[in-house]
C-alpha angles and dihedrals in degrees: 000000000000119000119207132183116213139176128201140180126239104207117183128192123217091277093056093253118144127233113238132175124217114231111208109183130133089256102042135027107177146122113250147161122274107258143077153186123343115243120228110287092009124130117228093247092052089050093052091052093046093048091050090054091046098044103033106014092239139126119217140191111231106228102178143354107239098189140256140264137192109233128192104222130180097291107355148034115257121200099198124190118199126209128188104227137183124215116243103223098297134108116232118246130179113260103171128065096224087071120068104175144021123202144161116243126199119217087260092051089051092053092048092048098044095127092055094051127102117251086252093057093048091052092045090053092055091050107039133032108215092207090067096052 
């Protein structure tokens, strides 16, 4: 089974809603955090910042490490690191074709959309309450 290490950003708006991107590929259709795989020799925090630039064209300030979890996904094990991040005066915009929408979700929105969330987001919701960040 494949083992992947990833890092993602938790970006909240003033209402404590979390920014997610909708992946729309033949294999996956799901809402997920911005982020992705670590490159060789890259630290998780560096990967989170790089992925945000690549996926959303934004720079962020990392405010806090929120932890990590190993998640059994469809065909692999994911070790996912979460970082609380703050936007640096830019509006996120989709930069990659595999994503077709970005949207802020409240805690209630997340609970109502549970079937449409990535395995990472489902695990994140069990561990961390965004209203307390």
